Structure formats: C-alpha cells, structure tokens
N, C-alpha and C positions, 0 to 999 in steps of 0.2 A: 808525321807527328811522332815526338818519341817521347815515351812515359817516364813516370817515376818507377826506379828499378824494382823487385819482389824476390821474395826468396827462391821462387819456383812457378814457371810456366809451364802449365800440362796441356797437352795439344790432345782434344779427344774425350768426349766424355761418354765414352761407353763404358764396357764390363771390366777393361782394364786400368783406363784414365780416370773413372769416377772414384774407382775404389783409391789410388794413387794420390787424388786431391783429398780426398778425406784424410786419410792416414796421415799427410801432412799437415793440413789444416787443423787437426784435432792436437797434433804435436805442437802448435802454436806457429806455425811457419805462414807467411803473408804468399796466398797463391792466386795466381791466376788461370783459371782452366778456360779454353776456347773450344767450342763448338762451332763445327762450319754449319751445322742444322739449327732447328728452334725447339721448345719445347713444343709435343703435340699432344692436346687433351683428347681424351676420349670422344667428345663430343665432336673434334675434326677430323678425326679419325674413322670412326663407326664401324659399321660391320659390312661393309661395301666389298665383296669378293672381287668386284671387278678393279678397285683400287685399294688392293692391300699389299703387303710386303713380299707375300708368295704368288700372287696372281697381279699383274703390272700392266693388264689390258689397257686401263686408263688413268695408268698414273701409278705414283709410288706413296702409299698412305704416309711412310715416315722417311722421304725424302731420300736421294735427293731430287729436288724441282724438277719435276719432267723435262722441261726446257730447257735444263742444263746440260745438252749433249756433250758428252766426252765422245772426241774422234779416236780410235782405236786403231794402231797399226798392227798387224798380225806378221811377223815376219815368217812365218809357215806358208803363207800367201803372196807376201807381197805387198798388198790391196790395204787399203783403208776404208773401215768402215763406220759406220755412226752409229755407236750404240747406247743408247740410253743407259743411264746408271741403273746398275740391278737386272739387266739384262746377262746372260750366259758370259757372254764375252768378257764385260766387265767386274762381273761376280755380284754377289749380294750383300752389299752394303748399305745398311741404312747412314742417313744423317740426318741424327735430331738427338736431342739430350737422353743420354742412354744409352744411342746406338742401336745394336741388334738387339739390346735386353726391354727396348720397350715394345717389342712385337714377336720375339723368339716363343717357339712352346715352350720355353722353360723348363727342358730335362736339366737335372742339376745332377752330372757324373765325375766321380772322381775318377780319373784315368788306371786303370788296372799296374800293379807295380811292374810287370812284364813290360808295358808301352814306356817305359824310360828305360828299357835294357831291350832296344829290338835290336840292336848288333851284336851286344852278346849273346842273345835268345837265339836268333837265326843265323848267323854268320852273314858275312858281305854278300849282298844280293847284286848280281854282276850288273851295271848299266846303272847302279843307283849313289846315292851318297847316305846310305842308310848309315846311322851313328847310335851311339848312346846319350842320354842327357847328360849333363855335367851333375845333376842332381837325382837323388833316388825319391822313390815314393815316400820312403819316411821322412825327408827332410821335407817335404812341401805337406806333408799330414797337418802339422798345426795350421796352415795357411787354409788347408782346404775348409778344415774345423770352422776356422773364424770367418770364413766366408759363407759358411752354411747358416751360421748363428746371427752376423752381421746382415748377410741380405736377406735371409728366412729361406730354408727348406723345410719342405714337409716330405717323410720317407719314412721307411721301418727298418731300423738296425738289427743287422744279423739276417736280415731274409735272403741274402744275397753270399750264398756261400764263396762264390771266387772274388769278393771284393778284398781291398787291401785292409789290413789293420786299422781300426780307429778307436780314440780314446772316449769319444762320447758319443751319443747316440743323435738323432736327428732332433732339432726343435719342435717340431710339430708332425703330427701323426700322419700317416701315408692318407693321401685320396683314395676312397673307396673303388672297388672294381665297379665295372659298369658291363651291361650284359656280353657285350664282345669279349673283354678282359676275362670275365668268369668261364665262359666257355673256352678260351684258351688256356688259361691257369689249370683248368681240369685235364683239358688234351696233355698238358707239356707233362703234368704230373705221371700220367699214365704211361708215359713214354720213358720216366725215370730223370728227367730234366728238372730245373730249379728254377720255375717261375715265382716272380715276385714284385711289388708294387712300385712300380719308377720313381726316382727320387726328384721330384720336381720343386722349383724356384716360384710354390705358389702357395700362398695359405689356406690349408686348410681347415682352420679355424682363425677366428679373428685374431690381430697381431699389430701390435703397434698404433692402435687406432685405428687398421683399415680391416676389409670384413673377408671372411673366408669365402673360399671360390664357391658362386651362385653355379656350377657344373651348367653354362652355357655351350653351345657348341661350335662358338669361335673362340678361338685360342691361338694357333701358330698363326703368323703372318696378319693379327689383328691386335688393337689395344685392349685394355679388359675395363668393361664398366663399373664393376664394382673393387675395381683396383685392388684385386687381390693377387695380380700375378706380380713379381717379384723381379725390378731391374734396378740400375743403379740410378735411374731418374728419382724413383721416388723411395730410395733406400739412402746409401752413400752419398751421393751428390746432394739430396736435401739437408743432410746432415752436415757435410761441408759446408755450404753456405751458411747455414745455421750458428754454426761458430764465430760468424763475424771475419773470419780469416780468408775467406775464399771469396773470390770473385768470379762468378760463371759468366762469360761472356758469349752470348748466341750468335750465330749468324757473322762469325770472325774465320774466315779462310787463311789458313797458315802459308805463307809463300815460300818463307826458308826459316832455318836455324842458323842463327847470325853468328859469325865468329870473328876474332881478333887477330891481330898479326902471327900470334903464337899458334891459332889453330882450336883454342877454346872456345866453348861456345858462351855468346854474350846475353842471348836470349833470343825471341822468337819476331820476324817481322810478320802480320798479316794483313787482309783488307777487312775493314769494317764499314759498310756504310759509305760505299765508295772512294773511302782514303786508305793510305796505306799507313801501318801504323807499325811503331817499332817497342815491344815488351822487352826492356832490359830484365835479365834472371839470373841469379844464382847458380840456379840449377833448371835445365830442359829435361821434360819428359815427354817422348814421343808415342802416342797411342792411338794413331789413327785408323787402324786397322792392316793385316797383313798385304793388301794392296797401297793403300793411301801412306801409309808409312815410309816404306821405300821410296815412293813417290817423292814424299817431303825432303827425305834423306838425300836421295840422287839429285833434287833440285836446288840442293844448298851448298854448291860449289864453291871455292874459293883457292886462294894462291896455294894455300897448306893443305886444301882438300878437293883437288883438282878434278877428282871423279863421283863428287859426292862424297858427304860425311859420313865417316866409318867404312867408306868403301875402299880403301887402300889397297885390299888383297880381291875386290870384285866379288864379295860375299852379300853385299846388300841387294836384296831383290831375289836371289836366287832360291832353289827349292822351294817355290809356289806350290802347296798342297790344298786340297780341300779333303773329301771325303766320298769314295766312289759307291755311292749308297746303291745298293742290293737286296732285292727281297724277291716277295712272290704274292699274288692276292688271289683268293679262292672267292668261290660262288656257291652259295649255300641253300638248299631246298628252303627253310624257312628264314625271315627277317633276323639279322644279328644287330642291326644300326638300331638304336633307342633312344638317339639323339642326347646323350648323356658326354659332358665335354669336361675336360679335353678328351680326345677320345681314349689317346694313348695315355693307357693306364696300367699294363702290365709288359714283362721284359725277363729275359732270359740270358745269361751271361758265360753259357756252358760252350760256348765256341770262338768265345777272344784271341785263346791262344789253345797249343796244343792238338791242331789239328793236322792231320796225315797229308803230307807234301804242298801245302799250302804257307804263304808266311803270314802269321797273325791272322785275321779275323774280325769279329764285331760284336757287341750287344747285338740282340734282337728284339723290337718292340713292335705291337701293333701300332699302326698306323694312325696320325691324328685324324680329324672326321676331313672325308673329301669333301669340301664343299660343291655344289652342284656343277659350275663351270668346268673344276680342274676334274672331277669325276669324267664328264662328258667330253672332255678332252683327250683322255688319254688313259682311265683306266676302262681296259676290255681285252677279251683274250683275241689271237689271231685270226679267227673265225667270222669275228665279227665286223662289218664293214665300217668304215669310216663316217659314212653319211647315208641317208635313205632310211626306208621305214623299218628294216631290218636293226639297222644303228638305233631308230628312237625305238624302238619295240626295247631294247636292251639297256638303253639307258631310264627308261621308266621303271624295266621289271626289276632290274639288276641293282639298282641303288643301295636298295636297304639290305639286299643279301648278299652284297660283296664285304669283305673283309682285306685287309691289306697288314703284310709282315715286313718289316725293310730294317737293316743297320747301315751304319755309317762304316763303311771297311777302309781300315787304314790304308792309307795311301803309301806308295814308297816315294821318297823323295829324292829329285832329278836336278843336277845341276844345270840343265837345259829349262827347265821349267819357271819363268823368271818375271819380275815385273822391271820393265826397265823406263826410261823417260824420252820422249821424242821433242825435239828442241824445234822442229820444224813445224808443229802441233798445239794450239793452246787453247785454254778454255777460255771463258767470258773474262778470267780476271786476267789474263795473259800469262797463265801459268803452265809450263810445258805438263802435256796429259801423259799419261800413263801408256805403255806399251806393254801389251801382257801375252806370253807365250805359254803355251801348257799343252801335252800330252800326259797318257798314264804308262806307266810300266807294263809290262804283260802280266806279271806278277797280280798287280791288281785286279784284274780282268780274272784269273784263275781265283783267287780269294772269294771274289765278287760271284762267281758262280756256285764255289763250296756254298757260302752262306747265302744264297738264293735257294738252294736246294733242300737246305735245314729249313725254311722259311716255308717251301711249300711242303715240307713233309709235316711240319707244325700244323698248318692249314688241314692237310688231310684228316691227321689225326683229330682235329676238331671237329669233322664232320664235311668239309667242303666237296663238292661233289665235280667240282673241276677246278682247276690251279693253272696258273700261267707263270713264267718270272718275270722278274724284269734284272738283268745286269747292265750295270756302267761298262759304256764303251770306252777307249784309248785314245777319243778323239780330242778330250778337255778334263780340266780338273778347278775346281778353287770356284765354282757356283756358290757354294757357302761353304761356312767353316774354313775361311783361309786360313794360313798357318805357314810360317818356316821361313819365311824372305828376311828374317834378321837374326837366326836361330843363334842361341846361347852355346858358349863351350868354353874349354880350358885354352885353345889353340888360337891367336888371333890370325894365324893364316887359314883357319879353316871353319871361324865363326865371326859374328858381328859384335856382341856382345860376352860379357863374363856370366857367372851364372845366377847373379843379381841383376842383369839387364844392365848393366852401365858398360856404356860401349868402350871396345878397347881403342886406345890411342886418344879418347876424348872423355877425360873422367868426369866431368860432368853434365853428360846427357845419358838419358836411360831410356830404354825401351820396355812398355808396357801393356804388349798385347800378343794377340795370338802369333806375331812375327815372331818371337822367341822360341816356338815350338820346335825343337828338335825333329819330331814326329809327332802325329797328329792323335794317336790314339784312336781306338774302335770305338769313340763315345763323341756325343755332341760336348765341345770342347767350351762352354761358357765359365762352368765352375772351375775349371782349370786357369782360365785367364784370368777370374776373378782373384783366387789362390796366389798367383803371381804376381798379381797388384799390392796383394798386401805385403807377398815375399819382398816388393820390388821397394815399395814405399816406407817400409819400415826399414829398411837397408839405406835408404837415402838420410831417413831424418835421424838415423844413429851415426852415419860416416861424416854426414856434412856437419851434425852438433858438435862434435866432437874435434873436427876441425876448426 
C-alpha cells in the first residue's frame, strides 16, 4: 500500500527522533513518526524487577517483545546465537514510544568540552579511529539548553566546577541528597574533590501539569508511577502530536529507506499490521539507535547504493561504542541505604580528563539502587561464594550496608567494532538481522582500572570497611549507551554524515541518534542525543524551507 506523501518521515520515537519530530511539527511540517514498539503505560510495566529493562529475566517491560528473537552472527566465533533483544550481544535497545527515555535512569549530562576534542587532547591512540567532533561544545551549548528546558532537567547550576560554560541555569532545583549521597559528598569534600547533585531529567517540583519526584526506590529500568521522569514520550512527542501536524504510528517496523533512480530518498517502507506500507516523504530522518540505524541503512540497498544507503566508503555500522563501566563497591559498618530513590544523587567530575598515563576518564556517581535480584546476582566481594549458607548470610546482612560508585568510561572507537547485516538470517518480518562484532581497546581497561581505584578511594574515605573493584573487560562493548556507528564528520571518506546529521551523498536523509557521536563522552549520553536532535531538526526546517 502506498500512502500520500508527507514532508518528513522520522523512524524512531526515542531521544533523537522524538525531538526532531517535535521541531518539524512545530515548524508546520507534515510529519509521520514511526515507532516499532507501543506506548507503555506505567500500569503495564509496573515495578517487577524480573521484567524490567535492566533485569530481563522474564522479559523486557519496554520491548522488544520477548518472543521477537533475533539471530546474531558473531564473526569472532563463527557461530550463531539466539539472543533475545536487550541481552548483551544485542545491546540494550528499548522498543517503545520514548525509546530508552521511557525507562532510563534519567541522568542529564552535558559532555565535557574536551569530549568533543579527544584527538586534539590525547593524540592518536594506536589501533583506534579516535577523532575530534566536527562541532564544539560551544556550538552545541544552545541545544543543550533547549533540551534541558523543553524536556525538563533538575540540577544546581555552578555546582560542578568542571562543567562547560552555560548561559542559563537549570529549569528546576536539584533533587536533595539521600543518606548515601550525604555520606559520600562529605567524604569527597574532605579529599578536596568537588561533589555536586546529579542533573536529572526528573521533575524535582511539579512542572507542566506533572508531579515532582516522589522518591520511590524504582527508577532505572522502570517507568514512573508519578510520571515525574521526563522522556520524549511525555514531553516532545506528545507536543508534536498535539500540533496536529505529526502522526505517531506505533508497531510500525521499518524495512528500508526507499530511493529513486538518482539515489535520492523517496520515503520509507515499513510493516504495519502484517502489511507492507510505503510512506513517501520529502525528507527521511533515521533515529533508531546506534545498532538499529545502521541495520536499516545497510538493508536499504539499491542500484545507486549497492552496499547500503550512505555506505559508499564502508563507514556505516563502524566504530560501535558503549561505555566501559568501571567502579567499586563498599561495605559499611552501619546501614547506608535509606530506601530513597533514585539512589543516584551525588557525582564528581574531577577525573574526566587530565589523568596521568590514561586516556580520558569518566564522571563518578553513586549507583542506582541495586534491586534485590540484581544485588544477589552480582554484588559481592571475591571472598563470598556464589551460593550456600555464607552467600545467603552475605545477601541478608550486606544489602543495606553496601554502596556502589561507578562511571561510564569513554571507550576508544575501533574500526572493527561494527554492526553488519546477515542476509541469510531474517527476523519475523523477513528483514535481515544485525550481526554485531565488538571488543574493547586495551586503553579502556587501563582507564577503567584508574577510575575503579578512585571509586574505591572515595568509598574508603566515606568509611567503607571493605571495598572491591569492578573493571570492564575487553570482550565486548555497546551493552548500553550505544553510539558511533554513523559518525558525523567533515570528510565523506571517513564519516557518514556532516555536522548536522545530513548523510554524505544523499542530501535528504538525516541521522539523529547516538550513531552520530564521534566519541561517546565520559557521561550518560541521553541529553547529548536530545541536543543533537534539536540541532538536526532546526537545520532540516531551515534548509528545506528555504529550498
């Protein structure tokens, strides 16, 4: 079935795509927003730890459907694996309106100015494809501000001395420290470090008709019963639809970006209710995630694009990055857990850059609340066995006396870390699946160990009687915070898009998700993806209106 043409079709209603749809609809464009998942109300997702987006023992509360099994072919082993979406080999990609913003921990970080200049700061790291972004922090700053105000961020301006310059403070005050954060903040100050409240995409007060945070202990991996957590699903997507210019179509699975004889995009073909539908459009925006976006582009082959759309130089799908999360846990004499969520309340950025003999670093923050299953499964020092009476005693006695500090260590981009498609293996819609190959650069482990040592140092200063470190290994990446697979750049030979997300060689196709990241920062990337969404959307509206 072929539909009437629209101005733009946006594929993916997550952090980037939801923002672009809003910007274009607000500008008067006729927009169709395709989302492979559904709206997930809180009543449906609830607080079931075993069916959350972080612990998927009984399925993924925010999709994809647990029965939609992908087959992943790893060239590292030459074997096929049945991998349910959101497991480590497939990466943690939600499939619902709002994407990952419907269930994320909601940290609202701006990247550090040096995160945009990693090559200039550290020089070429052998074996990596390390590069500077084609834009600076200063160029993205107005869009960071727009994301903070349009989506809604609570925080304390000026409390992080390592933050990039900003023109305005946060629109809401910060969430107050809980017991654990108060303890850690005092210890950090005694060491001469600079703790501050984490900026959060969570209402600290009532805003836009929605409640402020009620401090429940369920946050990361869950929906919010108070609707105080701000994602694109309850902000910009809702506003886009309200303009009357945006049609949100759920359970619509994109098959390919269609092109004409000249190689220009003409729209998107997608499956909906068992039927293949063609949606013609003047502009196509792909914002499916750093794994699903290259999959869609590589599946969009034609005479003019035999290796996939935008892939003339074999860069689509390359440089897959995540974060090499590293840190430490500490056991205290007294209880430090007071049940106040979201537990992650305090952070410091003293070690994002400028660390001797390591490349980059990360922010450090106290961990989100370890729900019982997650704690019992993996939070224990090496001296504690994995089962038996001693193990049970540990879980019972240590749960409220344990605190964690971790950071998203910035990974080195690698050419061979990639998303491909396997023509021989199809999903339930007959679309070739993603084949993911990943490993980490040795520098990531070095930086990770340095950050883990700082985390342990922080916990000891706070009074921990025992600490143990957690350092990311070298075997894989991209389990969460996927990025880099359609990096932006000035040279079409070494990047997929220009600095505004427009695809090299196909001027009416744009990318607007974490795929654009040249490097992934030492921070959770959601706010940066949203900021890039505003930058990309505004550029599309300006350029194509002028034409």
